[in-house]
C-alpha positions, -999 to 999 in steps of 0.1 A, spaced: -532 -494 933 -539 -457 934 -525 -440 902 -495 -419 912 -486 -388 892 -447 -391 884 -425 -359 878 -399 -367 854 -370 -346 842 -379 -324 810 -343 -334 795 -338 -344 761 -307 -366 757 -285 -362 727 -288 -391 700 -251 -395 696 -218 -386 709 -212 -351 699 -173 -356 703 -175 -385 677 -170 -364 646 -166 -393 624 -201 -405 631 -219 -372 629 -225 -375 590 -228 -412 586 -261 -423 567 -286 -437 590 -270 -427 622 -294 -410 647 -285 -372 647 -283 -348 678 -318 -339 690 -335 -308 694 -345 -302 732 -383 -300 735 -406 -301 766 -420 -335 777 -455 -339 761 -469 -363 785 -477 -370 821 -469 -403 836 -489 -423 862 -479 -455 880 -508 -478 877 -493 -512 886 -461 -532 896 -447 -564 884 -418 -588 889 -396 -588 857 -423 -580 834 -414 -587 799 -446 -581 776 -481 -568 776 -512 -572 753 -547 -557 758 -577 -578 754 -605 -566 729 -626 -555 758 -601 -527 766 -609 -537 804 -581 -561 808 -544 -569 797 -522 -598 797 -486 -593 811 -457 -618 813 -433 -620 841 -398 -635 831 -397 -661 858 -430 -680 843 -460 -660 854 -488 -648 832 -510 -620 849 -545 -609 838 -544 -571 849 -577 -555 853 -574 -519 841 -600 -503 863 -592 -521 896 -555 -519 890 -553 -557 902 -537 -586 886 -545 -622 889 -524 -653 879 -534 -673 846 -530 -709 852 -519 -734 823 -486 -715 817 -458 -738 807 -426 -743 830 -397 -720 816 -360 -722 816 -353 -690 835 -319 -671 839 -300 -645 820 -321 -633 790 -343 -664 794 -377 -671 808 -413 -661 798 -413 -637 770 -436 -623 746 -477 -626 745 -498 -618 715 -534 -623 706 -547 -642 672 -562 -616 651 -596 -634 655 -592 -637 693 -628 -623 699 -640 -655 682 -613 -681 692 -598 -668 724 -562 -680 713 -534 -665 729 -497 -670 718 -466 -670 742 -430 -673 738 -407 -687 764 -374 -705 768 -373 -742 774 -344 -765 784 -328 -789 762 -302 -818 766 -265 -812 779 -273 -776 794 -287 -762 761 -320 -742 756 -340 -724 731 -370 -702 726 -403 -716 717 -439 -702 707 -472 -720 717 -508 -712 718 -537 -719 741 -572 -708 745 -579 -682 773 -609 -691 795 -622 -667 822 -649 -680 845 -658 -676 880 -634 -650 885 -603 -672 874 -584 -675 842 -566 -702 826 -549 -712 793 -564 -744 777 -548 -768 753 -514 -751 751 -493 -765 723 -459 -757 711 -461 -747 674 -424 -734 668 -390 -738 683 -355 -723 677 -333 -749 660 -307 -759 669 -307 -756 710 -275 -741 721 -257 -733 753 -258 -699 770 -286 -677 781 -286 -647 757 -303 -635 726 -334 -655 722 -353 -627 707 -386 -645 704 -409 -616 697 -443 -622 681 -463 -602 654 -492 -610 631 -492 -596 596 -526 -579 581 -529 -613 563 -529 -633 595 -495 -649 590 -473 -653 621 -439 -636 621 -415 -647 650 -379 -627 658 -352 -653 666 -318 -643 679 -284 -659 671 -279 -669 706 -246 -649 710 -232 -677 687 -226 -655 659 -226 -677 628 -259 -692 631 -274 -660 618 -260 -667 583 -266 -705 586 -295 -715 564 -299 -748 584 -307 -730 615 -336 -705 623 -314 -686 647 -307 -649 639 -336 -649 618 -373 -636 614 -394 -664 606 -429 -666 590 -453 -692 596 -492 -697 593 -510 -692 626 -508 -729 633 -469 -731 630 -470 -747 595 -449 -731 568 -466 -710 540 -458 -723 505 -450 -689 492 -419 -683 519 -389 -673 500 -370 -705 508 -400 -727 511 -386 -750 485 -356 -761 505 -378 -778 534 -369 -781 570 -363 -750 591 -349 -733 562 -384 -730 548 -395 -709 579 -369 -681 570 -382 -648 559 -350 -629 565 -315 -636 577 -285 -618 594 -300 -606 626 -283 -603 659 -310 -601 686 -341 -587 672 -363 -577 702 -392 -561 684 -413 -566 653 -442 -546 644 -463 -538 611 -472 -504 601 -505 -492 585 -492 -498 550 -485 -534 560 -446 -528 560 -427 -548 589 -401 -529 610 -378 -544 634 -356 -531 663 -323 -550 671 -297 -550 696 -261 -546 679 -230 -555 697 -206 -528 712 -224 -500 691 -248 -503 661 -283 -506 675 -308 -507 644 -339 -500 632 -347 -522 602 -374 -523 575 -377 -561 570 -382 -572 534 -387 -607 521 -358 -629 515 -332 -601 525 -298 -607 545 -293 -579 571 -257 -590 572 -248 -599 609 -222 -609 619 -203 -600 587 -212 -565 589 -223 -543 616 -222 -506 626 -207 -518 660 -179 -540 670 -175 -572 689 -170 -568 729 -136 -581 727 -125 -552 707 -123 -569 672 -138 -547 645 -165 -556 624 -170 -540 589 -195 -513 588 -225 -518 564 -214 -495 536 -185 -520 528 -209 -547 519 -238 -529 499 -253 -564 492 -265 -567 527 -296 -547 537 -288 -517 556 -306 -502 588 -327 -472 584 -312 -459 617 -284 -470 635 -272 -460 670 -238 -455 686 -239 -449 717 -265 -476 717 -302 -472 732 -305 -509 738 -341 -513 724 -362 -537 744 -395 -535 721 -413 -509 703 -447 -496 689 -460 -481 658 -484 -454 673 -518 -454 657 -541 -438 684 -558 -402 685 -545 -392 722 -512 -382 707 -520 -374 670 -486 -358 665 -472 -395 670 -494 -412 646 -477 -437 624 -442 -431 643 -422 -456 664 -420 -452 700 -390 -475 712 -383 -488 748 -347 -480 758 -332 -504 782 -295 -490 790 -304 -456 774 -333 -456 800 -355 -436 776 -384 -435 754 -370 -428 718 -395 -412 692 -388 -421 656 -405 -403 628 -414 -428 602 -424 -417 567 -432 -445 545 -401 -465 542 -379 -439 559 -372 -432 593 -354 -406 616 -350 -401 654 -366 -369 664 -366 -368 703 -359 -389 734 -373 -387 767 -355 -400 800 -375 -422 821 -350 -429 848 -354 -466 846 -348 -494 820 -378 -497 799 -384 -530 786 -419 -527 768 -442 -501 750 -478 -509 744 -506 -487 730 -539 -488 752 -573 -489 735 -578 -453 744 -546 -443 728 -526 -436 757 -492 -453 759 -481 -478 784 -446 -485 796 -433 -517 815 -401 -510 836 -374 -537 833 -364 -556 865 -377 -571 899 -402 -543 908 -410 -531 873 -437 -505 872 -465 -504 846 -466 -466 836 -494 -447 817 -487 -418 796 -512 -391 787 -509 -356 773 -494 -331 796 -519 -308 813 
């Protein structure tokens, strides 16, 4: 596809409802934003069907892109074309379920291991997310995953098709972190006999590290790193080795959290949002024993994923978070300073944004949500 330069509005959206006086001074609440000019130009470089995640290969010339119905694409950066990767598992597709995240093993250049998350069916109309890994083989112009094996499963499988989470991140020490949603069943987020509503920490083969905070309890409890999460849709490590997470709140209260070993983030006991049926949930300050978000949003931004930018193309963003906004249809810029964060600006993109990824050259790629989701490349404004 020939790149197309897109003109987008140079409008910065307010970070909160200016009429909500009670929320204006709340700790952690994203403030109203100062309007600034758009610092990037946008090119459409490809299009996919319900794209969900993206990972560049070390050669910088190709990227793996997942489509929710169950296709894994190997995208050629230069040619702008995408080929199907064989050996991808069958997925349980529907609602928020299907093929999800894709990540490369830290030693991918040597072992060629690719990690995928997806939703698999269970008995009696139940389902749950899983993570598997296989070896990427490219030869004769074709690509396939060899030896794909499941190394982790959400436990238990439940009915419904929402809040799987299933994002993947590798820590600087090579440990594997997986976000696991509470499946819209609320209480599993506090149930230590389930790995739902949790961030889990594993070895790269799916086994449990002996130094996990609850390792001595055995079973799925041993996997748990943190608990009390609703629908965690992004997990990333910063340059200092700190783990950050973006999470969809209920009716209000989307969160950016700093994830710390063994902590409880409170859902559904506390939230800065309320249930969709109107029932109130106590706010975080009412229960200080639970870890509070660094930023929370009402109205929501509906985070899809995010990056912590490390490139040189946008030096003013280095170390900051760029968050994909679904219902907000925006790219949200958050200044990260050590263990603290604040939203500084927001750019409307005109479509739901599912994924943000940093390119090898420091450009920023966005995947739009939906059946004709475009892959957009952001480079500095001319």
